PDBQT receptor file of N, H, CA, C and O in Angstrom, charges set to zero:
ATOM      1  N   MET A   1       0.841  -1.188   0.000  1.00  0.00    +0.000 N 
ATOM      2  CA  MET A   1       0.000   0.000   0.000  1.00  0.00    +0.000 C 
ATOM      3  C   MET A   1       0.883   1.248   0.000  1.00  0.00    +0.000 C 
ATOM      4  O   MET A   1       1.797   1.383   0.813  1.00  0.00    +0.000 OA
ATOM      5  N   SER A   2       0.592   2.138  -0.915  1.00  0.00    +0.000 N 
ATOM      6  H   SER A   2      -0.151   2.029  -1.575  1.00  0.00    +0.000 HD
ATOM      7  CA  SER A   2       1.417   3.336  -1.007  1.00  0.00    +0.000 C 
ATOM      8  C   SER A   2       0.994   4.362   0.031  1.00  0.00    +0.000 C 
ATOM      9  O   SER A   2      -0.096   4.289   0.598  1.00  0.00    +0.000 OA
ATOM     10  N   PHE A   3       1.881   5.316   0.265  1.00  0.00    +0.000 N 
ATOM     11  H   PHE A   3       2.766   5.375  -0.195  1.00  0.00    +0.000 HD
ATOM     12  CA  PHE A   3       1.602   6.339   1.269  1.00  0.00    +0.000 C 
ATOM     13  C   PHE A   3       0.416   7.200   0.858  1.00  0.00    +0.000 C 
ATOM     14  O   PHE A   3      -0.404   7.577   1.696  1.00  0.00    +0.000 OA
ATOM     15  N   LEU A   4       0.324   7.511  -0.444  1.00  0.00    +0.000 N 
ATOM     16  H   LEU A   4       0.990   7.204  -1.124  1.00  0.00    +0.000 HD
ATOM     17  CA  LEU A   4      -0.788   8.337  -0.918  1.00  0.00    +0.000 C 
ATOM     18  C   LEU A   4      -2.110   7.626  -0.719  1.00  0.00    +0.000 C 
ATOM     19  O   LEU A   4      -3.098   8.250  -0.332  1.00  0.00    +0.000 OA
ATOM     20  N   ALA A   5      -2.142   6.312  -0.981  1.00  0.00    +0.000 N 
ATOM     21  H   ALA A   5      -1.339   5.805  -1.295  1.00  0.00    +0.000 HD
ATOM     22  CA  ALA A   5      -3.376   5.551  -0.775  1.00  0.00    +0.000 C 
ATOM     23  C   ALA A   5      -3.758   5.585   0.698  1.00  0.00    +0.000 C 
ATOM     24  O   ALA A   5      -4.931   5.748   1.035  1.00  0.00    +0.000 OA
ATOM     25  N   LEU A   6      -2.771   5.432   1.576  1.00  0.00    +0.000 N 
ATOM     26  H   LEU A   6      -1.818   5.299   1.303  1.00  0.00    +0.000 HD
ATOM     27  CA  LEU A   6      -3.031   5.513   3.011  1.00  0.00    +0.000 C 
ATOM     28  C   LEU A   6      -3.574   6.887   3.371  1.00  0.00    +0.000 C 
ATOM     29  O   LEU A   6      -4.537   7.015   4.127  1.00  0.00    +0.000 OA
ATOM     30  N   PHE A   7      -2.929   7.921   2.810  1.00  0.00    +0.000 N 
ATOM     31  H   PHE A   7      -2.147   7.817   2.196  1.00  0.00    +0.000 HD
ATOM     32  CA  PHE A   7      -3.303   9.295   3.147  1.00  0.00    +0.000 C 
ATOM     33  C   PHE A   7      -4.705   9.611   2.653  1.00  0.00    +0.000 C 
ATOM     34  O   PHE A   7      -5.473  10.299   3.326  1.00  0.00    +0.000 OA
ATOM     35  N   ARG A   8      -5.039   9.090   1.442  1.00  0.00    +0.000 N 
ATOM     36  H   ARG A   8      -4.416   8.531   0.895  1.00  0.00    +0.000 HD
ATOM     37  CA  ARG A   8      -6.349   9.374   0.872  1.00  0.00    +0.000 C 
ATOM     38  C   ARG A   8      -7.431   8.491   1.475  1.00  0.00    +0.000 C 
ATOM     39  O   ARG A   8      -8.616   8.816   1.414  1.00  0.00    +0.000 OA
ATOM     40  N   GLY A   9      -7.009   7.356   2.065  1.00  0.00    +0.000 N 
ATOM     41  H   GLY A   9      -6.046   7.092   2.115  1.00  0.00    +0.000 HD
ATOM     42  CA  GLY A   9      -7.987   6.416   2.613  1.00  0.00    +0.000 C 
ATOM     43  C   GLY A   9      -8.717   6.980   3.811  1.00  0.00    +0.000 C 
ATOM     44  O   GLY A   9      -9.355   8.028   3.716  1.00  0.00    +0.000 OA
ATOM     45  N   GLU A  10      -8.628   6.291   4.939  1.00  0.00    +0.000 N 
ATOM     46  H   GLU A  10      -8.109   5.440   5.015  1.00  0.00    +0.000 HD
ATOM     47  CA  GLU A  10      -9.315   6.752   6.147  1.00  0.00    +0.000 C 
ATOM     48  C   GLU A  10      -8.288   7.296   7.123  1.00  0.00    +0.000 C 
ATOM     49  O   GLU A  10      -7.784   6.549   7.962  1.00  0.00    +0.000 OA
ATOM     50  N   PRO A  11      -7.966   8.587   7.033  1.00  0.00    +0.000 N 
ATOM     51  CA  PRO A  11      -6.928   9.154   7.909  1.00  0.00    +0.000 C 
ATOM     52  C   PRO A  11      -7.308   9.046   9.376  1.00  0.00    +0.000 C 
ATOM     53  O   PRO A  11      -6.458   8.753  10.217  1.00  0.00    +0.000 OA
ATOM     54  N   SER A  12      -8.580   9.282   9.692  1.00  0.00    +0.000 N 
ATOM     55  H   SER A  12      -9.270   9.520   9.009  1.00  0.00    +0.000 HD
ATOM     56  CA  SER A  12      -8.992   9.243  11.097  1.00  0.00    +0.000 C 
ATOM     57  C   SER A  12      -8.799   7.840  11.667  1.00  0.00    +0.000 C 
ATOM     58  O   SER A  12      -8.340   7.680  12.798  1.00  0.00    +0.000 OA
ATOM     59  N   THR A  13      -9.155   6.818  10.870  1.00  0.00    +0.000 N 
ATOM     60  H   THR A  13      -9.528   6.948   9.951  1.00  0.00    +0.000 HD
ATOM     61  CA  THR A  13      -8.996   5.444  11.341  1.00  0.00    +0.000 C 
ATOM     62  C   THR A  13      -7.527   5.127  11.533  1.00  0.00    +0.000 C 
ATOM     63  O   THR A  13      -7.141   4.542  12.545  1.00  0.00    +0.000 OA
ATOM     64  N   ILE A  14      -6.700   5.512  10.561  1.00  0.00    +0.000 N 
ATOM     65  H   ILE A  14      -7.014   5.987   9.739  1.00  0.00    +0.000 HD
ATOM     66  CA  ILE A  14      -5.268   5.226  10.642  1.00  0.00    +0.000 C 
ATOM     67  C   ILE A  14      -4.662   5.917  11.854  1.00  0.00    +0.000 C 
ATOM     68  O   ILE A  14      -3.920   5.301  12.619  1.00  0.00    +0.000 OA
ATOM     69  N   TRP A  15      -4.977   7.199  12.028  1.00  0.00    +0.000 N 
ATOM     70  H   TRP A  15      -5.580   7.699  11.407  1.00  0.00    +0.000 HD
ATOM     71  CA  TRP A  15      -4.392   7.931  13.152  1.00  0.00    +0.000 C 
ATOM     72  C   TRP A  15      -4.944   7.421  14.469  1.00  0.00    +0.000 C 
ATOM     73  O   TRP A  15      -4.244   7.424  15.481  1.00  0.00    +0.000 OA
ATOM     74  N   GLY A  16      -6.212   6.978  14.463  1.00  0.00    +0.000 N 
ATOM     75  H   GLY A  16      -6.781   6.976  13.640  1.00  0.00    +0.000 HD
ATOM     76  CA  GLY A  16      -6.779   6.408  15.677  1.00  0.00    +0.000 C 
ATOM     77  C   GLY A  16      -6.037   5.146  16.082  1.00  0.00    +0.000 C 
ATOM     78  O   GLY A  16      -5.698   4.965  17.252  1.00  0.00    +0.000 OA
ATOM     79  N   GLU A  17      -5.780   4.258  15.094  1.00  0.00    +0.000 N 
ATOM     80  H   GLU A  17      -6.055   4.405  14.144  1.00  0.00    +0.000 HD
ATOM     81  CA  GLU A  17      -5.035   3.038  15.389  1.00  0.00    +0.000 C 
ATOM     82  C   GLU A  17      -3.636   3.377  15.861  1.00  0.00    +0.000 C 
ATOM     83  O   GLU A  17      -3.143   2.788  16.823  1.00  0.00    +0.000 OA
ATOM     84  N   ARG A  18      -2.995   4.318  15.193  1.00  0.00    +0.000 N 
ATOM     85  H   ARG A  18      -3.396   4.796  14.412  1.00  0.00    +0.000 HD
ATOM     86  CA  ARG A  18      -1.618   4.675  15.562  1.00  0.00    +0.000 C 
ATOM     87  C   ARG A  18      -1.565   5.235  16.975  1.00  0.00    +0.000 C 
ATOM     88  O   ARG A  18      -0.665   4.894  17.743  1.00  0.00    +0.000 OA
ATOM     89  N   SER A  19      -2.518   6.092  17.325  1.00  0.00    +0.000 N 
ATOM     90  H   SER A  19      -3.249   6.370  16.701  1.00  0.00    +0.000 HD
ATOM     91  CA  SER A  19      -2.501   6.681  18.665  1.00  0.00    +0.000 C 
ATOM     92  C   SER A  19      -2.766   5.607  19.715  1.00  0.00    +0.000 C 
ATOM     93  O   SER A  19      -2.195   5.651  20.804  1.00  0.00    +0.000 OA
ATOM     94  N   THR A  20      -3.635   4.634  19.392  1.00  0.00    +0.000 N 
ATOM     95  H   THR A  20      -4.099   4.598  18.507  1.00  0.00    +0.000 HD
ATOM     96  CA  THR A  20      -3.895   3.541  20.332  1.00  0.00    +0.000 C 
ATOM     97  C   THR A  20      -2.626   2.743  20.557  1.00  0.00    +0.000 C 
ATOM     98  O   THR A  20      -2.279   2.426  21.695  1.00  0.00    +0.000 OA
ATOM     99  N   ILE A  21      -1.926   2.415  19.468  1.00  0.00    +0.000 N 
ATOM    100  H   ILE A  21      -2.207   2.672  18.544  1.00  0.00    +0.000 HD
ATOM    101  CA  ILE A  21      -0.660   1.684  19.589  1.00  0.00    +0.000 C 
ATOM    102  C   ILE A  21       0.331   2.503  20.406  1.00  0.00    +0.000 C 
ATOM    103  O   ILE A  21       1.044   1.959  21.249  1.00  0.00    +0.000 OA
ATOM    104  N   TRP A  22       0.374   3.805  20.157  1.00  0.00    +0.000 N 
ATOM    105  H   TRP A  22      -0.206   4.246  19.472  1.00  0.00    +0.000 HD
ATOM    106  CA  TRP A  22       1.311   4.690  20.870  1.00  0.00    +0.000 C 
ATOM    107  C   TRP A  22       1.014   4.682  22.363  1.00  0.00    +0.000 C 
ATOM    108  O   TRP A  22       1.931   4.590  23.179  1.00  0.00    +0.000 OA
ATOM    109  N   VAL A  23      -0.277   4.779  22.729  1.00  0.00    +0.000 N 
ATOM    110  H   VAL A  23      -1.022   4.853  22.066  1.00  0.00    +0.000 HD
ATOM    111  CA  VAL A  23      -0.658   4.779  24.147  1.00  0.00    +0.000 C 
ATOM    112  C   VAL A  23      -0.288   3.451  24.788  1.00  0.00    +0.000 C 
ATOM    113  O   VAL A  23       0.259   3.424  25.891  1.00  0.00    +0.000 OA
ATOM    114  N   ASN A  24      -0.584   2.338  24.098  1.00  0.00    +0.000 N 
ATOM    115  H   ASN A  24      -1.028   2.360  23.202  1.00  0.00    +0.000 HD
ATOM    116  CA  ASN A  24      -0.249   1.030  24.657  1.00  0.00    +0.000 C 
ATOM    117  C   ASN A  24       1.252   0.886  24.823  1.00  0.00    +0.000 C 
ATOM    118  O   ASN A  24       1.711   0.321  25.816  1.00  0.00    +0.000 OA
ATOM    119  N   THR A  25       2.036   1.395  23.855  1.00  0.00    +0.000 N 
ATOM    120  H   THR A  25       1.663   1.854  23.049  1.00  0.00    +0.000 HD
ATOM    121  CA  THR A  25       3.492   1.304  23.956  1.00  0.00    +0.000 C 
ATOM    122  C   THR A  25       3.986   2.107  25.144  1.00  0.00    +0.000 C 
ATOM    123  O   THR A  25       4.868   1.660  25.878  1.00  0.00    +0.000 OA
ATOM    124  N   ARG A  26       3.417   3.297  25.338  1.00  0.00    +0.000 N 
ATOM    125  H   ARG A  26       2.701   3.659  24.742  1.00  0.00    +0.000 HD
ATOM    126  CA  ARG A  26       3.840   4.124  26.476  1.00  0.00    +0.000 C 
ATOM    127  C   ARG A  26       3.505   3.441  27.793  1.00  0.00    +0.000 C 
ATOM    128  O   ARG A  26       4.316   3.443  28.718  1.00  0.00    +0.000 OA
ATOM    129  N   ARG A  27       2.301   2.849  27.884  1.00  0.00    +0.000 N 
ATOM    130  H   ARG A  27       1.642   2.848  27.132  1.00  0.00    +0.000 HD
ATOM    131  CA  ARG A  27       1.925   2.146  29.111  1.00  0.00    +0.000 C 
ATOM    132  C   ARG A  27       2.868   0.988  29.367  1.00  0.00    +0.000 C 
ATOM    133  O   ARG A  27       3.323   0.785  30.493  1.00  0.00    +0.000 OA
ATOM    134  N   PHE A  28       3.165   0.220  28.311  1.00  0.00    +0.000 N 
ATOM    135  H   PHE A  28       2.795   0.385  27.396  1.00  0.00    +0.000 HD
ATOM    136  CA  PHE A  28       4.021  -0.949  28.467  1.00  0.00    +0.000 C 
ATOM    137  C   PHE A  28       5.415  -0.539  28.909  1.00  0.00    +0.000 C 
ATOM    138  O   PHE A  28       5.997  -1.166  29.794  1.00  0.00    +0.000 OA
ATOM    139  N   SER A  29       5.959   0.517  28.295  1.00  0.00    +0.000 N 
ATOM    140  H   SER A  29       5.486   1.027  27.576  1.00  0.00    +0.000 HD
ATOM    141  CA  SER A  29       7.317   0.954  28.649  1.00  0.00    +0.000 C 
ATOM    142  C   SER A  29       7.343   1.486  30.077  1.00  0.00    +0.000 C 
ATOM    143  O   SER A  29       8.324   1.288  30.793  1.00  0.00    +0.000 OA
ATOM    144  N   ARG A  30       6.269   2.162  30.497  1.00  0.00    +0.000 N 
ATOM    145  H   ARG A  30       5.472   2.323  29.915  1.00  0.00    +0.000 HD
ATOM    146  CA  ARG A  30       6.219   2.670  31.864  1.00  0.00    +0.000 C 
ATOM    147  C   ARG A  30       6.188   1.512  32.853  1.00  0.00    +0.000 C 
ATOM    148  O   ARG A  30       6.896   1.527  33.859  1.00  0.00    +0.000 OA
ATOM    149  N   LYS A  31       5.357   0.500  32.560  1.00  0.00    +0.000 N 
ATOM    150  H   LYS A  31       4.782   0.488  31.743  1.00  0.00    +0.000 HD
ATOM    151  CA  LYS A  31       5.274  -0.662  33.444  1.00  0.00    +0.000 C 
ATOM    152  C   LYS A  31       6.612  -1.385  33.484  1.00  0.00    +0.000 C 
ATOM    153  O   LYS A  31       7.050  -1.838  34.542  1.00  0.00    +0.000 OA
ATOM    154  N   LEU A  32       7.263  -1.493  32.318  1.00  0.00    +0.000 N 
ATOM    155  H   LEU A  32       6.906  -1.125  31.459  1.00  0.00    +0.000 HD
ATOM    156  CA  LEU A  32       8.555  -2.176  32.247  1.00  0.00    +0.000 C 
ATOM    157  C   LEU A  32       9.590  -1.438  33.080  1.00  0.00    +0.000 C 
ATOM    158  O   LEU A  32      10.369  -2.067  33.796  1.00  0.00    +0.000 OA
ATOM    159  N   SER A  33       9.611  -0.110  32.997  1.00  0.00    +0.000 N 
ATOM    160  H   SER A  33       8.978   0.401  32.415  1.00  0.00    +0.000 HD
ATOM    161  CA  SER A  33      10.590   0.666  33.765  1.00  0.00    +0.000 C 
ATOM    162  C   SER A  33      10.309   0.546  35.255  1.00  0.00    +0.000 C 
ATOM    163  O   SER A  33      11.239   0.462  36.056  1.00  0.00    +0.000 OA
ATOM    164  N   GLU A  34       9.020   0.539  35.636  1.00  0.00    +0.000 N 
ATOM    165  H   GLU A  34       8.264   0.608  34.985  1.00  0.00    +0.000 HD
ATOM    166  CA  GLU A  34       8.683   0.364  37.053  1.00  0.00    +0.000 C 
ATOM    167  C   GLU A  34       9.155  -0.993  37.555  1.00  0.00    +0.000 C 
ATOM    168  O   GLU A  34       9.715  -1.091  38.647  1.00  0.00    +0.000 OA
ATOM    169  N   MET A  35       8.930  -2.047  36.761  1.00  0.00    +0.000 N 
ATOM    170  H   MET A  35       8.475  -1.967  35.874  1.00  0.00    +0.000 HD
ATOM    171  CA  MET A  35       9.338  -3.385  37.168  1.00  0.00    +0.000 C 
ATOM    172  C   MET A  35      10.845  -3.482  37.301  1.00  0.00    +0.000 C 
ATOM    173  O   MET A  35      11.350  -4.066  38.260  1.00  0.00    +0.000 OA
ATOM    174  N   SER A  36      11.569  -2.912  36.344  1.00  0.00    +0.000 N 
ATOM    175  H   SER A  36      11.159  -2.438  35.565  1.00  0.00    +0.000 HD
ATOM    176  CA  SER A  36      13.032  -2.973  36.412  1.00  0.00    +0.000 C 
ATOM    177  C   SER A  36      13.543  -2.167  37.601  1.00  0.00    +0.000 C 
ATOM    178  O   SER A  36      14.514  -2.566  38.245  1.00  0.00    +0.000 OA
ATOM    179  N   PHE A  37      12.904  -1.042  37.897  1.00  0.00    +0.000 N 
ATOM    180  H   PHE A  37      12.116  -0.719  37.374  1.00  0.00    +0.000 HD
ATOM    181  CA  PHE A  37      13.307  -0.240  39.054  1.00  0.00    +0.000 C 
ATOM    182  C   PHE A  37      13.095  -1.024  40.347  1.00  0.00    +0.000 C 
ATOM    183  O   PHE A  37      13.957  -1.023  41.226  1.00  0.00    +0.000 OA
ATOM    184  N   LEU A  38      11.939  -1.698  40.462  1.00  0.00    +0.000 N 
ATOM    185  H   LEU A  38      11.239  -1.699  39.748  1.00  0.00    +0.000 HD
ATOM    186  CA  LEU A  38      11.669  -2.502  41.655  1.00  0.00    +0.000 C 
ATOM    187  C   LEU A  38      12.675  -3.638  41.774  1.00  0.00    +0.000 C 
ATOM    188  O   LEU A  38      13.141  -3.941  42.872  1.00  0.00    +0.000 OA
ATOM    189  N   ALA A  39      13.016  -4.270  40.649  1.00  0.00    +0.000 N 
ATOM    190  H   ALA A  39      12.637  -4.024  39.757  1.00  0.00    +0.000 HD
ATOM    191  CA  ALA A  39      13.986  -5.366  40.687  1.00  0.00    +0.000 C 
ATOM    192  C   ALA A  39      15.339  -4.851  41.153  1.00  0.00    +0.000 C 
ATOM    193  O   ALA A  39      15.980  -5.480  41.994  1.00  0.00    +0.000 OA
ATOM    194  N   LEU A  40      15.782  -3.718  40.620  1.00  0.00    +0.000 N 
ATOM    195  H   LEU A  40      15.260  -3.207  39.937  1.00  0.00    +0.000 HD
ATOM    196  CA  LEU A  40      17.062  -3.141  41.045  1.00  0.00    +0.000 C 
ATOM    197  C   LEU A  40      17.013  -2.762  42.517  1.00  0.00    +0.000 C 
ATOM    198  O   LEU A  40      17.987  -2.955  43.245  1.00  0.00    +0.000 OA
ATOM    199  N   PHE A  41      15.883  -2.225  42.956  1.00  0.00    +0.000 N 
ATOM    200  H   PHE A  41      15.091  -2.068  42.365  1.00  0.00    +0.000 HD
ATOM    201  CA  PHE A  41      15.730  -1.834  44.362  1.00  0.00    +0.000 C 
ATOM    202  C   PHE A  41      15.878  -3.050  45.276  1.00  0.00    +0.000 C 
ATOM    203  O   PHE A  41      16.556  -2.990  46.302  1.00  0.00    +0.000 OA
ATOM    204  N   ARG A  42      15.232  -4.160  44.887  1.00  0.00    +0.000 N 
ATOM    205  H   ARG A  42      14.681  -4.209  44.054  1.00  0.00    +0.000 HD
ATOM    206  CA  ARG A  42      15.323  -5.385  45.692  1.00  0.00    +0.000 C 
ATOM    207  C   ARG A  42      16.742  -5.919  45.703  1.00  0.00    +0.000 C 
ATOM    208  O   ARG A  42      17.230  -6.360  46.744  1.00  0.00    +0.000 OA
ATOM    209  N   VAL A  43      17.406  -5.884  44.565  1.00  0.00    +0.000 N 
ATOM    210  H   VAL A  43      17.009  -5.526  43.720  1.00  0.00    +0.000 HD
ATOM    211  CA  VAL A  43      18.788  -6.374  44.500  1.00  0.00    +0.000 C 
ATOM    212  C   VAL A  43      19.672  -5.541  45.415  1.00  0.00    +0.000 C 
ATOM    213  O   VAL A  43      20.500  -6.087  46.144  1.00  0.00    +0.000 OA
ATOM    214  N   ASN A  44      19.503  -4.227  45.382  1.00  0.00    +0.000 N 
ATOM    215  H   ASN A  44      18.831  -3.784  44.789  1.00  0.00    +0.000 HD
ATOM    216  CA  ASN A  44      20.311  -3.356  46.238  1.00  0.00    +0.000 C 
ATOM    217  C   ASN A  44      20.011  -3.604  47.709  1.00  0.00    +0.000 C 
ATOM    218  O   ASN A  44      20.925  -3.622  48.534  1.00  0.00    +0.000 OA
ATOM    219  N   GLN A  45      18.741  -3.794  48.043  1.00  0.00    +0.000 N 
ATOM    220  H   GLN A  45      18.000  -3.779  47.373  1.00  0.00    +0.000 HD
ATOM    221  CA  GLN A  45      18.388  -4.071  49.439  1.00  0.00    +0.000 C 
ATOM    222  C   GLN A  45      18.994  -5.390  49.894  1.00  0.00    +0.000 C 
ATOM    223  O   GLN A  45      19.504  -5.488  51.010  1.00  0.00    +0.000 OA
ATOM    224  N   ALA A  46      18.942  -6.400  49.040  1.00  0.00    +0.000 N 
ATOM    225  H   ALA A  46      18.528  -6.320  48.134  1.00  0.00    +0.000 HD
ATOM    226  CA  ALA A  46      19.499  -7.704  49.408  1.00  0.00    +0.000 C 
ATOM    227  C   ALA A  46      21.009  -7.599  49.570  1.00  0.00    +0.000 C 
ATOM    228  O   ALA A  46      21.595  -8.274  50.417  1.00  0.00    +0.000 OA
ATOM    229  N   ARG A  47      21.640  -6.752  48.759  1.00  0.00    +0.000 N 
ATOM    230  H   ARG A  47      21.165  -6.203  48.072  1.00  0.00    +0.000 HD
ATOM    231  CA  ARG A  47      23.096  -6.638  48.811  1.00  0.00    +0.000 C 
ATOM    232  C   ARG A  47      23.533  -5.856  50.043  1.00  0.00    +0.000 C 
ATOM    233  O   ARG A  47      24.473  -6.259  50.728  1.00  0.00    +0.000 OA
ATOM    234  N   PHE A  48      22.864  -4.742  50.334  1.00  0.00    +0.000 N 
ATOM    235  H   PHE A  48      22.100  -4.415  49.778  1.00  0.00    +0.000 HD
ATOM    236  CA  PHE A  48      23.318  -3.860  51.415  1.00  0.00    +0.000 C 
ATOM    237  C   PHE A  48      22.521  -4.065  52.706  1.00  0.00    +0.000 C 
ATOM    238  O   PHE A  48      22.947  -3.611  53.768  1.00  0.00    +0.000 OA
ATOM    239  N   GLY A  49      21.356  -4.751  52.627  1.00  0.00    +0.000 N 
ATOM    240  H   GLY A  49      21.010  -5.120  51.764  1.00  0.00    +0.000 HD
ATOM    241  CA  GLY A  49      20.534  -4.928  53.807  1.00  0.00    +0.000 C 
ATOM    242  C   GLY A  49      21.029  -6.105  54.618  1.00  0.00    +0.000 C 
ATOM    243  O   GLY A  49      20.459  -6.418  55.663  1.00  0.00    +0.000 OA
TER     244      GLY A  49
């Protein structure tokens, strides 16, 4: 599918899907960073506690 066909097609649908993917990616990355932070925190506590 060419870019022009995409652009002429349903822009609202395309941008809606893209924004949904973007929001899900942001949520996932935030959760991932929180989990990694907690894991590092536990490792540090186990090491120094």
